[in-house]
C-alpha beads as a LAMMPS data file, in Angstrom:
LAMMPS data file: protein, C-alpha beads

161 atoms
160 bonds

1 atom types
1 bond types

-500.0 500.0 xlo xhi
-500.0 500.0 ylo yhi
-500.0 500.0 zlo zhi

Masses

1 110.0

Atoms # bond

1 1 1 7.170 -28.878 14.262
2 1 1 6.112 -30.776 11.290
3 1 1 7.482 -30.348 8.153
4 1 1 4.084 -29.804 6.772
5 1 1 3.308 -26.861 9.234
6 1 1 6.711 -25.411 8.024
7 1 1 5.586 -25.144 4.218
8 1 1 2.871 -23.432 5.265
9 1 1 4.837 -20.683 7.373
10 1 1 4.628 -17.303 5.842
11 1 1 8.677 -16.613 5.560
12 1 1 10.121 -12.952 5.573
13 1 1 10.268 -11.696 1.893
14 1 1 12.942 -9.919 -0.198
15 1 1 11.661 -10.237 -3.630
16 1 1 10.175 -6.677 -3.651
17 1 1 12.439 -3.843 -4.045
18 1 1 11.596 -0.636 -2.279
19 1 1 11.444 2.351 -5.014
20 1 1 9.589 5.523 -5.419
21 1 1 9.383 8.349 -2.951
22 1 1 8.425 6.823 0.331
23 1 1 11.582 4.950 -0.086
24 1 1 13.420 8.661 0.666
25 1 1 10.169 11.072 2.427
26 1 1 6.978 10.982 4.135
27 1 1 3.876 11.653 1.621
28 1 1 0.842 13.884 3.859
29 1 1 -1.330 16.076 4.206
30 1 1 -0.237 19.489 6.130
31 1 1 -3.736 20.386 7.143
32 1 1 -5.948 17.277 8.400
33 1 1 -8.601 17.387 9.238
34 1 1 -11.336 15.604 11.588
35 1 1 -13.766 13.818 9.475
36 1 1 -11.636 13.814 6.238
37 1 1 -10.867 11.080 3.984
38 1 1 -7.322 10.912 3.291
39 1 1 -5.723 7.760 0.461
40 1 1 -2.033 7.304 0.341
41 1 1 0.149 4.915 -2.317
42 1 1 2.088 2.181 -1.174
43 1 1 5.599 2.281 -2.933
44 1 1 5.234 0.966 -6.129
45 1 1 5.598 -2.799 -6.650
46 1 1 8.684 -3.927 -8.289
47 1 1 9.807 -7.559 -8.400
48 1 1 14.036 -7.687 -7.839
49 1 1 14.073 -11.380 -8.327
50 1 1 13.648 -13.606 -11.907
51 1 1 10.628 -15.275 -10.667
52 1 1 7.482 -13.830 -10.955
53 1 1 5.267 -13.254 -7.665
54 1 1 1.547 -12.581 -6.774
55 1 1 0.487 -10.353 -4.514
56 1 1 -1.960 -11.270 -2.173
57 1 1 -2.264 -8.509 0.041
58 1 1 -1.607 -5.309 1.734
59 1 1 -1.876 -3.276 4.913
60 1 1 -0.051 -0.943 7.300
61 1 1 1.381 -2.149 10.362
62 1 1 1.614 1.427 12.159
63 1 1 -1.881 3.392 12.408
64 1 1 -2.029 5.627 15.005
65 1 1 -5.116 6.281 17.379
66 1 1 -6.920 9.035 15.513
67 1 1 -6.923 7.430 12.199
68 1 1 -8.892 4.602 10.763
69 1 1 -8.390 2.238 8.259
70 1 1 -11.587 2.221 5.728
71 1 1 -9.693 -0.609 3.310
72 1 1 -6.807 -1.039 1.069
73 1 1 -7.886 0.013 -2.790
74 1 1 -5.880 -1.030 -5.870
75 1 1 -5.731 0.640 -8.677
76 1 1 -4.649 0.135 -12.184
77 1 1 -2.038 2.645 -13.562
78 1 1 -4.166 2.865 -16.986
79 1 1 -7.485 3.865 -15.007
80 1 1 -5.429 6.883 -13.507
81 1 1 -3.348 8.121 -15.914
82 1 1 -0.206 6.951 -13.758
83 1 1 0.546 6.479 -10.228
84 1 1 -1.051 9.207 -7.890
85 1 1 1.084 9.271 -4.692
86 1 1 -2.049 10.579 -2.996
87 1 1 -5.321 12.214 -2.735
88 1 1 -8.318 13.797 0.016
89 1 1 -11.792 11.937 -0.960
90 1 1 -14.845 14.922 -0.962
91 1 1 -12.651 17.642 -3.153
92 1 1 -12.954 18.647 -7.338
93 1 1 -10.045 17.240 -8.403
94 1 1 -9.164 14.905 -12.014
95 1 1 -7.626 12.311 -9.531
96 1 1 -10.711 11.465 -7.287
97 1 1 -9.947 8.159 -6.532
98 1 1 -13.542 7.222 -5.170
99 1 1 -14.090 7.599 -9.477
100 1 1 -11.489 5.178 -10.181
101 1 1 -11.986 1.299 -11.044
102 1 1 -10.800 -0.676 -7.640
103 1 1 -9.108 -3.660 -8.097
104 1 1 -9.105 -5.153 -4.539
105 1 1 -9.625 -8.634 -3.919
106 1 1 -7.801 -9.624 -7.449
107 1 1 -4.501 -11.301 -7.334
108 1 1 -1.222 -8.859 -8.747
109 1 1 1.127 -10.848 -10.706
110 1 1 4.554 -8.776 -11.427
111 1 1 6.632 -10.564 -13.709
112 1 1 10.014 -10.891 -12.429
113 1 1 12.561 -7.702 -12.893
114 1 1 9.230 -5.621 -13.698
115 1 1 7.373 -3.008 -11.796
116 1 1 3.721 -4.043 -11.870
117 1 1 0.689 -1.921 -13.715
118 1 1 -1.045 -1.750 -10.555
119 1 1 -0.670 -0.372 -7.256
120 1 1 -1.935 -0.233 -3.884
121 1 1 -3.408 2.181 -1.810
122 1 1 -4.363 2.723 1.930
123 1 1 -7.906 4.812 2.624
124 1 1 -7.858 6.378 6.451
125 1 1 -10.515 8.484 7.971
126 1 1 -9.412 10.614 10.457
127 1 1 -11.672 10.077 14.164
128 1 1 -9.912 12.051 16.161
129 1 1 -6.530 13.985 17.264
130 1 1 -3.549 11.982 15.058
131 1 1 -0.208 12.611 17.059
132 1 1 2.217 9.759 14.932
133 1 1 2.747 9.012 11.474
134 1 1 1.284 5.953 9.736
135 1 1 3.332 3.759 8.305
136 1 1 5.262 0.171 7.697
137 1 1 3.983 -1.079 3.997
138 1 1 3.364 -4.901 4.497
139 1 1 2.573 -6.705 1.470
140 1 1 2.303 -10.763 1.386
141 1 1 2.310 -12.461 -1.580
142 1 1 3.494 -15.872 -2.774
143 1 1 6.050 -16.805 -4.880
144 1 1 7.202 -20.701 -6.360
145 1 1 4.392 -22.089 -4.185
146 1 1 5.553 -20.522 -0.885
147 1 1 3.991 -17.209 0.978
148 1 1 6.275 -14.207 1.971
149 1 1 5.512 -11.294 3.969
150 1 1 7.483 -8.092 3.365
151 1 1 7.409 -4.778 4.792
152 1 1 8.502 -1.742 2.823
153 1 1 9.233 1.447 4.139
154 1 1 6.483 4.199 3.752
155 1 1 5.590 7.209 5.776
156 1 1 2.582 9.195 5.919
157 1 1 1.610 12.454 7.621
158 1 1 -1.791 13.730 8.525
159 1 1 -0.625 16.729 10.353
160 1 1 -3.162 18.519 12.423
161 1 1 -2.316 22.475 12.779

Bonds

1 1 1 2
2 1 2 3
3 1 3 4
4 1 4 5
5 1 5 6
6 1 6 7
7 1 7 8
8 1 8 9
9 1 9 10
10 1 10 11
11 1 11 12
12 1 12 13
13 1 13 14
14 1 14 15
15 1 15 16
16 1 16 17
17 1 17 18
18 1 18 19
19 1 19 20
20 1 20 21
21 1 21 22
22 1 22 23
23 1 23 24
24 1 24 25
25 1 25 26
26 1 26 27
27 1 27 28
28 1 28 29
29 1 29 30
30 1 30 31
31 1 31 32
32 1 32 33
33 1 33 34
34 1 34 35
35 1 35 36
36 1 36 37
37 1 37 38
38 1 38 39
39 1 39 40
40 1 40 41
41 1 41 42
42 1 42 43
43 1 43 44
44 1 44 45
45 1 45 46
46 1 46 47
47 1 47 48
48 1 48 49
49 1 49 50
50 1 50 51
51 1 51 52
52 1 52 53
53 1 53 54
54 1 54 55
55 1 55 56
56 1 56 57
57 1 57 58
58 1 58 59
59 1 59 60
60 1 60 61
61 1 61 62
62 1 62 63
63 1 63 64
64 1 64 65
65 1 65 66
66 1 66 67
67 1 67 68
68 1 68 69
69 1 69 70
70 1 70 71
71 1 71 72
72 1 72 73
73 1 73 74
74 1 74 75
75 1 75 76
76 1 76 77
77 1 77 78
78 1 78 79
79 1 79 80
80 1 80 81
81 1 81 82
82 1 82 83
83 1 83 84
84 1 84 85
85 1 85 86
86 1 86 87
87 1 87 88
88 1 88 89
89 1 89 90
90 1 90 91
91 1 91 92
92 1 92 93
93 1 93 94
94 1 94 95
95 1 95 96
96 1 96 97
97 1 97 98
98 1 98 99
99 1 99 100
100 1 100 101
101 1 101 102
102 1 102 103
103 1 103 104
104 1 104 105
105 1 105 106
106 1 106 107
107 1 107 108
108 1 108 109
109 1 109 110
110 1 110 111
111 1 111 112
112 1 112 113
113 1 113 114
114 1 114 115
115 1 115 116
116 1 116 117
117 1 117 118
118 1 118 119
119 1 119 120
120 1 120 121
121 1 121 122
122 1 122 123
123 1 123 124
124 1 124 125
125 1 125 126
126 1 126 127
127 1 127 128
128 1 128 129
129 1 129 130
130 1 130 131
131 1 131 132
132 1 132 133
133 1 133 134
134 1 134 135
135 1 135 136
136 1 136 137
137 1 137 138
138 1 138 139
139 1 139 140
140 1 140 141
141 1 141 142
142 1 142 143
143 1 143 144
144 1 144 145
145 1 145 146
146 1 146 147
147 1 147 148
148 1 148 149
149 1 149 150
150 1 150 151
151 1 151 152
152 1 152 153
153 1 153 154
154 1 154 155
155 1 155 156
156 1 156 157
157 1 157 158
158 1 158 159
159 1 159 160
160 1 160 161
């Protein structure tokens, strides 16, 4: 492998600190239904290093049969009046995420030793029976001109009873 190729390689990251309820528990809906759309928040983006980082993308690494990821919207805690853990589309709720400004596609800068004012969610549509949880919150970011990928713990349940 040439030196040029290795400089473009995505490295295993460790800059993001794991915080929030996703670190210790499961977010979910106990009575998920086929045809409904649900949203779950990724863990808060906390930079545990002394150098700023820029989040470029997020995705789940584990999506079971019966669940289809529609997208990964990004919200501002200012727009949503805090960090919203989950929501269901189509129900009357002051936390209706479909009405909140989506900042996806814009880089999120996280300053050293700070928590971002932006957070990502996964938007999931239930297409069939779901047997397993969704999980593996993978975040790709750059820091000091290098690209990193880090997977944070997250466990999202769409239980179908």
